[in-house]
N, CA, C, O and CB atoms as a CASP TS submission, in Angstrom:
PFRMAT TS
TARGET T0000
AUTHOR 0000-0000-0000
METHOD Language model
MODEL 1
PARENT N/A
ATOM      1  N   MET     1      -3.874  19.033 -35.526  1.00  0.00           N
ATOM      2  CA  MET     1      -3.518  17.642 -35.156  1.00  0.00           C
ATOM      3  C   MET     1      -3.442  17.564 -33.528  1.00  0.00           C
ATOM      4  O   MET     1      -3.377  18.564 -32.812  1.00  0.00           O
ATOM      5  CB  MET     1      -2.054  17.216 -35.871  1.00  0.00           C
ATOM      6  N   PHE     2      -3.456  16.631 -33.201  1.00  0.00           N
ATOM      7  CA  PHE     2      -3.196  16.355 -31.836  1.00  0.00           C
ATOM      8  C   PHE     2      -1.839  16.551 -31.121  1.00  0.00           C
ATOM      9  O   PHE     2      -0.812  16.069 -31.599  1.00  0.00           O
ATOM     10  CB  PHE     2      -3.512  15.122 -31.694  1.00  0.00           C
ATOM     11  N   ASP     3      -1.843  17.250 -29.993  1.00  0.00           N
ATOM     12  CA  ASP     3      -0.540  17.871 -29.542  1.00  0.00           C
ATOM     13  C   ASP     3      -0.268  16.752 -28.159  1.00  0.00           C
ATOM     14  O   ASP     3      -0.790  16.773 -27.044  1.00  0.00           O
ATOM     15  CB  ASP     3      -0.741  19.808 -29.086  1.00  0.00           C
ATOM     16  N   VAL     4       0.787  15.775 -28.756  1.00  0.00           N
ATOM     17  CA  VAL     4       0.885  14.878 -27.438  1.00  0.00           C
ATOM     18  C   VAL     4       1.594  15.643 -26.520  1.00  0.00           C
ATOM     19  O   VAL     4       1.283  15.520 -25.335  1.00  0.00           O
ATOM     20  CB  VAL     4       1.625  13.463 -27.599  1.00  0.00           C
ATOM     21  N   ALA     5       2.423  16.356 -26.809  1.00  0.00           N
ATOM     22  CA  ALA     5       3.090  17.069 -25.578  1.00  0.00           C
ATOM     23  C   ALA     5       2.210  17.845 -24.669  1.00  0.00           C
ATOM     24  O   ALA     5       2.401  17.839 -23.453  1.00  0.00           O
ATOM     25  CB  ALA     5       4.124  18.039 -26.037  1.00  0.00           C
ATOM     26  N   ARG     6       1.221  18.534 -25.247  1.00  0.00           N
ATOM     27  CA  ARG     6       0.593  19.375 -24.525  1.00  0.00           C
ATOM     28  C   ARG     6      -0.359  18.409 -23.781  1.00  0.00           C
ATOM     29  O   ARG     6      -0.423  18.730 -22.595  1.00  0.00           O
ATOM     30  CB  ARG     6      -0.020  20.505 -25.336  1.00  0.00           C
ATOM     31  N   SER     7      -0.976  17.535 -24.026  1.00  0.00           N
ATOM     32  CA  SER     7      -1.886  16.492 -23.589  1.00  0.00           C
ATOM     33  C   SER     7      -1.133  15.794 -22.010  1.00  0.00           C
ATOM     34  O   SER     7      -1.700  15.558 -20.943  1.00  0.00           O
ATOM     35  CB  SER     7      -2.029  15.248 -25.022  1.00  0.00           C
ATOM     36  N   LEU     8       0.127  15.630 -22.345  1.00  0.00           N
ATOM     37  CA  LEU     8       0.926  15.076 -21.432  1.00  0.00           C
ATOM     38  C   LEU     8       1.749  15.794 -20.448  1.00  0.00           C
ATOM     39  O   LEU     8       2.562  15.254 -19.697  1.00  0.00           O
ATOM     40  CB  LEU     8       1.636  14.393 -22.046  1.00  0.00           C
ATOM     41  N   GLY     9       1.395  17.456 -20.521  1.00  0.00           N
ATOM     42  CA  GLY     9       2.434  18.236 -20.176  1.00  0.00           C
ATOM     43  C   GLY     9       2.303  18.224 -18.578  1.00  0.00           C
ATOM     44  O   GLY     9       3.306  18.297 -17.868  1.00  0.00           O
ATOM     45  N   ASN    10       1.227  18.143 -18.142  1.00  0.00           N
ATOM     46  CA  ASN    10       1.058  17.948 -16.621  1.00  0.00           C
ATOM     47  C   ASN    10       1.678  17.036 -15.923  1.00  0.00           C
ATOM     48  O   ASN    10       2.124  17.162 -14.782  1.00  0.00           O
ATOM     49  CB  ASN    10      -0.101  17.713 -16.295  1.00  0.00           C
ATOM     50  N   GLY    11       1.718  15.841 -16.802  1.00  0.00           N
ATOM     51  CA  GLY    11       2.225  14.439 -16.214  1.00  0.00           C
ATOM     52  C   GLY    11       3.950  14.820 -16.327  1.00  0.00           C
ATOM     53  O   GLY    11       4.680  14.433 -15.415  1.00  0.00           O
ATOM     54  N   PHE    12       4.464  15.504 -17.359  1.00  0.00           N
ATOM     55  CA  PHE    12       5.868  15.597 -17.538  1.00  0.00           C
ATOM     56  C   PHE    12       6.189  16.455 -16.236  1.00  0.00           C
ATOM     57  O   PHE    12       7.141  16.179 -15.506  1.00  0.00           O
ATOM     58  CB  PHE    12       6.331  16.286 -19.029  1.00  0.00           C
ATOM     59  N   ALA    13       5.431  17.383 -16.032  1.00  0.00           N
ATOM     60  CA  ALA    13       5.853  18.636 -14.815  1.00  0.00           C
ATOM     61  C   ALA    13       5.685  17.746 -13.569  1.00  0.00           C
ATOM     62  O   ALA    13       6.659  17.797 -12.818  1.00  0.00           O
ATOM     63  CB  ALA    13       4.644  20.254 -14.701  1.00  0.00           C
ATOM     64  N   GLU    14       4.826  17.059 -13.227  1.00  0.00           N
ATOM     65  CA  GLU    14       4.830  16.140 -12.070  1.00  0.00           C
ATOM     66  C   GLU    14       5.815  15.437 -11.961  1.00  0.00           C
ATOM     67  O   GLU    14       6.324  15.274 -10.852  1.00  0.00           O
ATOM     68  CB  GLU    14       3.884  15.335 -11.996  1.00  0.00           C
ATOM     69  N   ALA    15       6.346  14.825 -13.129  1.00  0.00           N
ATOM     70  CA  ALA    15       7.453  13.763 -12.962  1.00  0.00           C
ATOM     71  C   ALA    15       8.670  14.349 -12.648  1.00  0.00           C
ATOM     72  O   ALA    15       9.595  13.856 -12.002  1.00  0.00           O
ATOM     73  CB  ALA    15       7.674  12.927 -14.169  1.00  0.00           C
ATOM     74  N   ASP    16       8.565  15.754 -13.306  1.00  0.00           N
ATOM     75  CA  ASP    16       9.857  16.582 -13.115  1.00  0.00           C
ATOM     76  C   ASP    16      10.205  16.965 -11.587  1.00  0.00           C
ATOM     77  O   ASP    16      11.317  16.941 -11.060  1.00  0.00           O
ATOM     78  CB  ASP    16       9.706  17.958 -13.953  1.00  0.00           C
ATOM     79  N   ARG    17       8.932  17.334 -10.995  1.00  0.00           N
ATOM     80  CA  ARG    17       8.752  18.044  -9.629  1.00  0.00           C
ATOM     81  C   ARG    17       9.196  16.727  -8.628  1.00  0.00           C
ATOM     82  O   ARG    17       9.927  16.899  -7.653  1.00  0.00           O
ATOM     83  CB  ARG    17       6.948  18.699  -9.348  1.00  0.00           C
ATOM     84  N   HIS    18       8.562  15.178  -9.072  1.00  0.00           N
ATOM     85  CA  HIS    18       8.897  14.238  -8.168  1.00  0.00           C
ATOM     86  C   HIS    18      10.456  14.013  -8.277  1.00  0.00           C
ATOM     87  O   HIS    18      10.957  13.652  -7.212  1.00  0.00           O
ATOM     88  CB  HIS    18       8.066  12.983  -8.405  1.00  0.00           C
ATOM     89  N   LEU    19      11.267  14.139  -9.259  1.00  0.00           N
ATOM     90  CA  LEU    19      12.635  13.955  -9.563  1.00  0.00           C
ATOM     91  C   LEU    19      13.282  14.747  -8.676  1.00  0.00           C
ATOM     92  O   LEU    19      14.178  14.364  -7.925  1.00  0.00           O
ATOM     93  CB  LEU    19      13.018  14.244 -10.917  1.00  0.00           C
ATOM     94  N   ARG    20      12.803  15.947  -8.755  1.00  0.00           N
ATOM     95  CA  ARG    20      13.794  17.007  -8.049  1.00  0.00           C
ATOM     96  C   ARG    20      13.591  16.759  -6.648  1.00  0.00           C
ATOM     97  O   ARG    20      14.644  16.879  -6.021  1.00  0.00           O
ATOM     98  CB  ARG    20      13.499  18.636  -8.388  1.00  0.00           C
ATOM     99  N   ASP    21      12.579  16.447  -5.928  1.00  0.00           N
ATOM    100  CA  ASP    21      12.135  16.095  -4.660  1.00  0.00           C
ATOM    101  C   ASP    21      12.889  14.990  -4.405  1.00  0.00           C
ATOM    102  O   ASP    21      13.355  14.923  -3.267  1.00  0.00           O
ATOM    103  CB  ASP    21      10.711  15.871  -4.518  1.00  0.00           C
ATOM    104  N   ALA    22      13.187  13.907  -5.333  1.00  0.00           N
ATOM    105  CA  ALA    22      13.781  12.889  -4.584  1.00  0.00           C
ATOM    106  C   ALA    22      15.097  13.221  -4.475  1.00  0.00           C
ATOM    107  O   ALA    22      15.682  12.851  -3.457  1.00  0.00           O
ATOM    108  CB  ALA    22      13.618  11.595  -5.113  1.00  0.00           C
ATOM    109  N   GLN    23      15.889  14.047  -5.579  1.00  0.00           N
ATOM    110  CA  GLN    23      16.954  14.327  -5.738  1.00  0.00           C
ATOM    111  C   GLN    23      17.559  15.053  -4.354  1.00  0.00           C
ATOM    112  O   GLN    23      18.574  14.780  -3.714  1.00  0.00           O
ATOM    113  CB  GLN    23      16.939  15.009  -6.927  1.00  0.00           C
ATOM    114  N   ARG    24      16.725  15.896  -4.180  1.00  0.00           N
ATOM    115  CA  ARG    24      16.750  16.780  -2.795  1.00  0.00           C
ATOM    116  C   ARG    24      16.874  15.821  -1.561  1.00  0.00           C
ATOM    117  O   ARG    24      17.832  15.868  -0.790  1.00  0.00           O
ATOM    118  CB  ARG    24      15.289  17.719  -2.598  1.00  0.00           C
ATOM    119  N   ALA    25      15.902  15.011  -1.446  1.00  0.00           N
ATOM    120  CA  ALA    25      16.054  14.079  -0.327  1.00  0.00           C
ATOM    121  C   ALA    25      17.304  13.111  -0.289  1.00  0.00           C
ATOM    122  O   ALA    25      17.909  12.918   0.765  1.00  0.00           O
ATOM    123  CB  ALA    25      14.855  13.262  -0.306  1.00  0.00           C
ATOM    124  N   VAL    26      17.588  12.639  -1.226  1.00  0.00           N
ATOM    125  CA  VAL    26      18.794  12.017  -1.218  1.00  0.00           C
ATOM    126  C   VAL    26      20.131  12.577  -1.262  1.00  0.00           C
ATOM    127  O   VAL    26      21.185  11.958  -1.110  1.00  0.00           O
ATOM    128  CB  VAL    26      18.741  11.323  -2.067  1.00  0.00           C
ATOM    129  N   ALA    27      19.963  13.922  -1.507  1.00  0.00           N
ATOM    130  CA  ALA    27      21.110  14.843  -1.007  1.00  0.00           C
ATOM    131  C   ALA    27      21.196  15.010   0.598  1.00  0.00           C
ATOM    132  O   ALA    27      22.241  14.824   1.222  1.00  0.00           O
ATOM    133  CB  ALA    27      20.904  16.323  -1.656  1.00  0.00           C
ATOM    134  N   GLN    28      20.044  15.361   1.154  1.00  0.00           N
ATOM    135  CA  GLN    28      20.081  15.813   2.431  1.00  0.00           C
ATOM    136  C   GLN    28      20.581  14.251   3.080  1.00  0.00           C
ATOM    137  O   GLN    28      21.629  14.305   3.723  1.00  0.00           O
ATOM    138  CB  GLN    28      18.497  16.556   2.971  1.00  0.00           C
ATOM    139  N   ALA    29      19.917  12.859   2.965  1.00  0.00           N
ATOM    140  CA  ALA    29      20.557  11.819   3.533  1.00  0.00           C
ATOM    141  C   ALA    29      21.665  11.628   3.494  1.00  0.00           C
ATOM    142  O   ALA    29      22.283  11.002   4.354  1.00  0.00           O
ATOM    143  CB  ALA    29      20.235  10.950   3.276  1.00  0.00           C
ATOM    144  N   ASP    30      22.301  12.291   2.160  1.00  0.00           N
ATOM    145  CA  ASP    30      24.023  11.793   1.896  1.00  0.00           C
ATOM    146  C   ASP    30      24.754  13.074   2.980  1.00  0.00           C
ATOM    147  O   ASP    30      25.918  13.027   3.376  1.00  0.00           O
ATOM    148  CB  ASP    30      24.723  12.018  -0.338  1.00  0.00           C
ATOM    149  N   ALA    31      24.043  13.863   3.223  1.00  0.00           N
ATOM    150  CA  ALA    31      24.707  14.878   4.071  1.00  0.00           C
ATOM    151  C   ALA    31      24.682  14.598   5.540  1.00  0.00           C
ATOM    152  O   ALA    31      25.024  15.474   6.335  1.00  0.00           O
ATOM    153  CB  ALA    31      24.091  16.187   3.852  1.00  0.00           C
ATOM    154  N   GLY    32      24.294  13.420   5.932  1.00  0.00           N
ATOM    155  CA  GLY    32      24.815  12.823   7.311  1.00  0.00           C
ATOM    156  C   GLY    32      23.293  12.670   7.878  1.00  0.00           C
ATOM    157  O   GLY    32      23.157  12.919   9.076  1.00  0.00           O
ATOM    158  N   GLY    33      22.271  12.332   7.228  1.00  0.00           N
ATOM    159  CA  GLY    33      20.886  12.070   7.771  1.00  0.00           C
ATOM    160  C   GLY    33      21.019  10.323   7.988  1.00  0.00           C
ATOM    161  O   GLY    33      21.975   9.719   7.501  1.00  0.00           O
ATOM    162  N   GLU    34      20.124   9.739   8.640  1.00  0.00           N
ATOM    163  CA  GLU    34      19.872   8.623   9.252  1.00  0.00           C
ATOM    164  C   GLU    34      19.781   7.746   8.107  1.00  0.00           C
ATOM    165  O   GLU    34      19.262   8.105   7.050  1.00  0.00           O
ATOM    166  CB  GLU    34      18.720   8.664  10.149  1.00  0.00           C
ATOM    167  N   ARG    35      20.403   6.316   8.348  1.00  0.00           N
ATOM    168  CA  ARG    35      19.923   5.120   7.168  1.00  0.00           C
ATOM    169  C   ARG    35      18.710   5.124   6.847  1.00  0.00           C
ATOM    170  O   ARG    35      18.382   5.008   5.667  1.00  0.00           O
ATOM    171  CB  ARG    35      20.081   3.694   7.517  1.00  0.00           C
ATOM    172  N   ARG    36      17.748   5.268   7.905  1.00  0.00           N
ATOM    173  CA  ARG    36      16.201   5.110   7.280  1.00  0.00           C
ATOM    174  C   ARG    36      15.745   6.191   6.422  1.00  0.00           C
ATOM    175  O   ARG    36      14.768   5.984   5.701  1.00  0.00           O
ATOM    176  CB  ARG    36      15.097   5.042   8.406  1.00  0.00           C
ATOM    177  N   ASN    37      16.423   7.499   6.409  1.00  0.00           N
ATOM    178  CA  ASN    37      15.889   8.387   5.671  1.00  0.00           C
ATOM    179  C   ASN    37      16.844   8.182   4.264  1.00  0.00           C
ATOM    180  O   ASN    37      16.220   8.457   3.240  1.00  0.00           O
ATOM    181  CB  ASN    37      15.886   9.850   6.442  1.00  0.00           C
ATOM    182  N   ALA    38      17.939   7.842   4.100  1.00  0.00           N
ATOM    183  CA  ALA    38      18.511   7.381   2.775  1.00  0.00           C
ATOM    184  C   ALA    38      17.681   6.194   2.204  1.00  0.00           C
ATOM    185  O   ALA    38      17.662   6.200   0.973  1.00  0.00           O
ATOM    186  CB  ALA    38      20.048   6.930   2.949  1.00  0.00           C
ATOM    187  N   ASP    39      16.936   5.097   2.834  1.00  0.00           N
ATOM    188  CA  ASP    39      16.253   4.154   2.378  1.00  0.00           C
ATOM    189  C   ASP    39      14.956   5.045   1.763  1.00  0.00           C
ATOM    190  O   ASP    39      14.633   4.852   0.591  1.00  0.00           O
ATOM    191  CB  ASP    39      15.992   3.036   3.520  1.00  0.00           C
ATOM    192  N   ALA    40      14.314   5.904   2.482  1.00  0.00           N
ATOM    193  CA  ALA    40      13.112   6.304   2.091  1.00  0.00           C
ATOM    194  C   ALA    40      13.500   7.167   1.110  1.00  0.00           C
ATOM    195  O   ALA    40      12.525   7.449   0.414  1.00  0.00           O
ATOM    196  CB  ALA    40      12.250   6.840   3.095  1.00  0.00           C
ATOM    197  N   ALA    41      14.794   7.873   0.641  1.00  0.00           N
ATOM    198  CA  ALA    41      15.136   8.792  -0.283  1.00  0.00           C
ATOM    199  C   ALA    41      15.148   7.728  -1.428  1.00  0.00           C
ATOM    200  O   ALA    41      14.568   7.947  -2.491  1.00  0.00           O
ATOM    201  CB  ALA    41      16.509   9.667   0.030  1.00  0.00           C
ATOM    202  N   MET    42      15.763   6.678  -1.202  1.00  0.00           N
ATOM    203  CA  MET    42      16.078   6.018  -2.713  1.00  0.00           C
ATOM    204  C   MET    42      14.733   5.298  -3.090  1.00  0.00           C
ATOM    205  O   MET    42      14.538   5.161  -4.298  1.00  0.00           O
ATOM    206  CB  MET    42      17.474   4.778  -2.717  1.00  0.00           C
ATOM    207  N   ALA    43      13.790   4.826  -2.238  1.00  0.00           N
ATOM    208  CA  ALA    43      12.530   4.618  -2.397  1.00  0.00           C
ATOM    209  C   ALA    43      11.851   5.487  -3.293  1.00  0.00           C
ATOM    210  O   ALA    43      11.283   5.122  -4.323  1.00  0.00           O
ATOM    211  CB  ALA    43      11.992   4.625  -1.283  1.00  0.00           C
ATOM    212  N   ALA    44      11.958   7.089  -2.703  1.00  0.00           N
ATOM    213  CA  ALA    44      11.109   7.994  -3.492  1.00  0.00           C
ATOM    214  C   ALA    44      11.732   8.243  -4.842  1.00  0.00           C
ATOM    215  O   ALA    44      11.113   8.796  -5.751  1.00  0.00           O
ATOM    216  CB  ALA    44      10.888   9.328  -2.760  1.00  0.00           C
ATOM    217  N   VAL    45      13.119   7.770  -4.957  1.00  0.00           N
ATOM    218  CA  VAL    45      13.981   7.942  -6.372  1.00  0.00           C
ATOM    219  C   VAL    45      12.921   6.801  -7.383  1.00  0.00           C
ATOM    220  O   VAL    45      12.373   7.059  -8.454  1.00  0.00           O
ATOM    221  CB  VAL    45      16.086   7.275  -6.161  1.00  0.00           C
ATOM    222  N   ALA    46      12.894   5.525  -6.602  1.00  0.00           N
ATOM    223  CA  ALA    46      12.548   4.452  -7.433  1.00  0.00           C
ATOM    224  C   ALA    46      11.079   4.612  -7.893  1.00  0.00           C
ATOM    225  O   ALA    46      10.687   4.082  -8.933  1.00  0.00           O
ATOM    226  CB  ALA    46      12.781   3.138  -6.706  1.00  0.00           C
ATOM    227  N   CYS    47      10.324   5.306  -7.147  1.00  0.00           N
ATOM    228  CA  CYS    47       8.974   5.574  -7.452  1.00  0.00           C
ATOM    229  C   CYS    47       8.904   6.855  -8.583  1.00  0.00           C
ATOM    230  O   CYS    47       8.065   6.939  -9.479  1.00  0.00           O
ATOM    231  CB  CYS    47       8.194   5.910  -6.017  1.00  0.00           C
ATOM    232  N   SER    48       9.711   7.570  -8.382  1.00  0.00           N
ATOM    233  CA  SER    48       9.692   8.774  -9.376  1.00  0.00           C
ATOM    234  C   SER    48      10.216   8.237 -11.029  1.00  0.00           C
ATOM    235  O   SER    48       9.894   8.693 -12.126  1.00  0.00           O
ATOM    236  CB  SER    48      10.870  10.070  -8.684  1.00  0.00           C
ATOM    237  N   VAL    49      11.070   7.183 -10.701  1.00  0.00           N
ATOM    238  CA  VAL    49      11.640   6.550 -12.034  1.00  0.00           C
ATOM    239  C   VAL    49      10.730   5.636 -12.752  1.00  0.00           C
ATOM    240  O   VAL    49      10.782   5.404 -13.959  1.00  0.00           O
ATOM    241  CB  VAL    49      12.900   5.740 -11.764  1.00  0.00           C
ATOM    242  N   ILE    50       9.796   5.079 -11.811  1.00  0.00           N
ATOM    243  CA  ILE    50       8.843   4.201 -12.625  1.00  0.00           C
ATOM    244  C   ILE    50       7.854   4.958 -13.303  1.00  0.00           C
ATOM    245  O   ILE    50       7.435   4.671 -14.425  1.00  0.00           O
ATOM    246  CB  ILE    50       8.131   3.200 -11.794  1.00  0.00           C
ATOM    247  N   PHE    51       7.323   6.334 -12.334  1.00  0.00           N
ATOM    248  CA  PHE    51       6.133   7.192 -12.981  1.00  0.00           C
ATOM    249  C   PHE    51       6.742   7.540 -14.138  1.00  0.00           C
ATOM    250  O   PHE    51       6.170   7.239 -15.185  1.00  0.00           O
ATOM    251  CB  PHE    51       5.575   8.523 -12.176  1.00  0.00           C
ATOM    252  N   THR    52       8.102   8.287 -14.191  1.00  0.00           N
ATOM    253  CA  THR    52       8.747   8.511 -15.487  1.00  0.00           C
ATOM    254  C   THR    52       8.542   7.612 -16.627  1.00  0.00           C
ATOM    255  O   THR    52       7.935   8.008 -17.622  1.00  0.00           O
ATOM    256  CB  THR    52      10.053   8.541 -15.296  1.00  0.00           C
ATOM    257  N   GLU    53       8.941   6.608 -16.553  1.00  0.00           N
ATOM    258  CA  GLU    53       8.980   5.380 -17.485  1.00  0.00           C
ATOM    259  C   GLU    53       7.580   4.968 -17.830  1.00  0.00           C
ATOM    260  O   GLU    53       7.412   4.883 -19.047  1.00  0.00           O
ATOM    261  CB  GLU    53       9.737   4.137 -16.816  1.00  0.00           C
ATOM    262  N   ALA    54       6.818   4.764 -17.302  1.00  0.00           N
ATOM    263  CA  ALA    54       5.034   4.886 -17.639  1.00  0.00           C
ATOM    264  C   ALA    54       4.717   6.008 -18.402  1.00  0.00           C
ATOM    265  O   ALA    54       4.124   5.861 -19.471  1.00  0.00           O
ATOM    266  CB  ALA    54       4.025   5.080 -16.274  1.00  0.00           C
ATOM    267  N   LEU    55       5.104   7.349 -17.905  1.00  0.00           N
ATOM    268  CA  LEU    55       4.647   8.530 -18.678  1.00  0.00           C
ATOM    269  C   LEU    55       5.420   8.463 -20.070  1.00  0.00           C
ATOM    270  O   LEU    55       4.858   9.015 -21.017  1.00  0.00           O
ATOM    271  CB  LEU    55       4.957   9.957 -17.851  1.00  0.00           C
ATOM    272  N   LEU    56       6.420   7.961 -20.255  1.00  0.00           N
ATOM    273  CA  LEU    56       7.356   8.083 -21.375  1.00  0.00           C
ATOM    274  C   LEU    56       6.798   6.903 -22.365  1.00  0.00           C
ATOM    275  O   LEU    56       6.913   6.980 -23.588  1.00  0.00           O
ATOM    276  CB  LEU    56       9.030   7.885 -20.871  1.00  0.00           C
ATOM    277  N   GLY    57       6.139   5.725 -21.645  1.00  0.00           N
ATOM    278  CA  GLY    57       5.763   4.839 -22.589  1.00  0.00           C
ATOM    279  C   GLY    57       4.457   5.137 -22.918  1.00  0.00           C
ATOM    280  O   GLY    57       4.030   4.388 -23.797  1.00  0.00           O
ATOM    281  N   ALA    58       3.591   6.043 -22.490  1.00  0.00           N
ATOM    282  CA  ALA    58       2.195   6.675 -22.864  1.00  0.00           C
ATOM    283  C   ALA    58       2.612   7.393 -23.997  1.00  0.00           C
ATOM    284  O   ALA    58       1.920   7.328 -25.013  1.00  0.00           O
ATOM    285  CB  ALA    58       1.437   7.659 -21.727  1.00  0.00           C
ATOM    286  N   THR    59       3.774   8.156 -23.974  1.00  0.00           N
ATOM    287  CA  THR    59       4.319   9.281 -25.026  1.00  0.00           C
ATOM    288  C   THR    59       4.426   8.398 -26.274  1.00  0.00           C
ATOM    289  O   THR    59       3.766   8.566 -27.300  1.00  0.00           O
ATOM    290  CB  THR    59       5.931  10.067 -24.598  1.00  0.00           C
ATOM    291  N   ARG    60       5.464   7.301 -26.035  1.00  0.00           N
ATOM    292  CA  ARG    60       5.470   6.624 -27.107  1.00  0.00           C
ATOM    293  C   ARG    60       4.357   5.851 -27.917  1.00  0.00           C
ATOM    294  O   ARG    60       4.342   5.721 -29.141  1.00  0.00           O
ATOM    295  CB  ARG    60       6.238   5.959 -26.835  1.00  0.00           C
ATOM    296  N   ALA    61       3.411   5.352 -27.008  1.00  0.00           N
ATOM    297  CA  ALA    61       2.064   4.741 -27.443  1.00  0.00           C
ATOM    298  C   ALA    61       1.366   5.996 -28.558  1.00  0.00           C
ATOM    299  O   ALA    61       1.085   5.781 -29.737  1.00  0.00           O
ATOM    300  CB  ALA    61       0.961   4.413 -25.854  1.00  0.00           C
ATOM    301  N   ARG    62       1.232   6.985 -28.012  1.00  0.00           N
ATOM    302  CA  ARG    62       0.530   8.097 -28.659  1.00  0.00           C
ATOM    303  C   ARG    62       1.045   8.570 -29.883  1.00  0.00           C
ATOM    304  O   ARG    62       0.364   8.952 -30.835  1.00  0.00           O
ATOM    305  CB  ARG    62       0.467   9.168 -27.838  1.00  0.00           C
ATOM    306  N   LEU    63       2.499   8.524 -29.809  1.00  0.00           N
ATOM    307  CA  LEU    63       3.104   8.860 -31.098  1.00  0.00           C
ATOM    308  C   LEU    63       2.961   7.756 -32.031  1.00  0.00           C
ATOM    309  O   LEU    63       2.799   8.008 -33.225  1.00  0.00           O
ATOM    310  CB  LEU    63       4.537   9.211 -30.965  1.00  0.00           C
ATOM    311  N   GLN    64       3.010   6.390 -31.553  1.00  0.00           N
ATOM    312  CA  GLN    64       3.025   5.324 -32.593  1.00  0.00           C
ATOM    313  C   GLN    64       1.446   5.370 -33.252  1.00  0.00           C
ATOM    314  O   GLN    64       1.321   4.981 -34.413  1.00  0.00           O
ATOM    315  CB  GLN    64       3.449   3.730 -31.847  1.00  0.00           C
ATOM    316  N   GLU    65       0.377   5.795 -32.589  1.00  0.00           N
ATOM    317  CA  GLU    65      -0.713   5.943 -32.862  1.00  0.00           C
ATOM    318  C   GLU    65      -1.022   7.078 -34.158  1.00  0.00           C
ATOM    319  O   GLU    65      -1.675   7.018 -35.200  1.00  0.00           O
ATOM    320  CB  GLU    65      -1.234   6.188 -31.621  1.00  0.00           C
ATOM    321  N   ILE    66      -0.290   7.995 -33.576  1.00  0.00           N
ATOM    322  CA  ILE    66      -0.408   9.100 -34.775  1.00  0.00           C
ATOM    323  C   ILE    66       0.273   8.615 -35.802  1.00  0.00           C
ATOM    324  O   ILE    66      -0.264   8.695 -36.907  1.00  0.00           O
ATOM    325  CB  ILE    66       0.158  10.537 -34.495  1.00  0.00           C
ATOM    326  N   GLN    67       1.504   8.047 -35.700  1.00  0.00           N
ATOM    327  CA  GLN    67       2.360   7.456 -37.079  1.00  0.00           C
ATOM    328  C   GLN    67       1.437   6.389 -37.771  1.00  0.00           C
ATOM    329  O   GLN    67       1.559   6.154 -38.973  1.00  0.00           O
ATOM    330  CB  GLN    67       3.964   6.610 -36.639  1.00  0.00           C
ATOM    331  N   THR    68       0.614   5.820 -37.072  1.00  0.00           N
ATOM    332  CA  THR    68      -0.062   4.424 -37.619  1.00  0.00           C
ATOM    333  C   THR    68      -1.311   5.550 -38.328  1.00  0.00           C
ATOM    334  O   THR    68      -1.687   5.450 -39.496  1.00  0.00           O
ATOM    335  CB  THR    68      -0.706   2.902 -36.086  1.00  0.00           C
ATOM    336  N   ALA    69      -1.772   6.484 -37.461  1.00  0.00           N
ATOM    337  CA  ALA    69      -3.209   7.039 -38.289  1.00  0.00           C
ATOM    338  C   ALA    69      -2.487   7.902 -39.613  1.00  0.00           C
ATOM    339  O   ALA    69      -3.227   7.952 -40.595  1.00  0.00           O
ATOM    340  CB  ALA    69      -4.404   8.345 -37.086  1.00  0.00           C
ATOM    341  N   ALA    70      -1.246   8.534 -39.760  1.00  0.00           N
ATOM    342  CA  ALA    70      -0.543   9.215 -40.672  1.00  0.00           C
ATOM    343  C   ALA    70      -0.512   8.433 -41.962  1.00  0.00           C
ATOM    344  O   ALA    70      -0.726   8.930 -43.068  1.00  0.00           O
ATOM    345  CB  ALA    70       0.767   9.512 -40.160  1.00  0.00           C
ATOM    346  N   LYS    71      -0.190   7.002 -41.697  1.00  0.00           N
ATOM    347  CA  LYS    71       0.065   6.305 -42.837  1.00  0.00           C
ATOM    348  C   LYS    71      -1.101   5.510 -43.142  1.00  0.00           C
ATOM    349  O   LYS    71      -0.970   4.581 -43.939  1.00  0.00           O
ATOM    350  CB  LYS    71       1.244   5.520 -42.728  1.00  0.00           C
ATOM    351  N   GLY    72      -2.283   5.760 -42.589  1.00  0.00           N
ATOM    352  CA  GLY    72      -3.410   5.216 -43.194  1.00  0.00           C
ATOM    353  C   GLY    72      -4.296   5.996 -44.002  1.00  0.00           C
ATOM    354  O   GLY    72      -5.283   5.473 -44.519  1.00  0.00           O
TER
END
């Protein structure tokens, strides 16, 4: 059977890395960085969240396809 997790594994690893990097940037900005750095850090978080949501949407779609195929 098709392994949904394996096919999207690289994407999940990338999303995890992006979220960790964004978290680190926000922490550094909160530790006394410039306002511009804080804005850039929050933009990085937003980009990471958008990517993660798209990845989760792709996962849901693939699981739905499998469910449909299993019923048929």
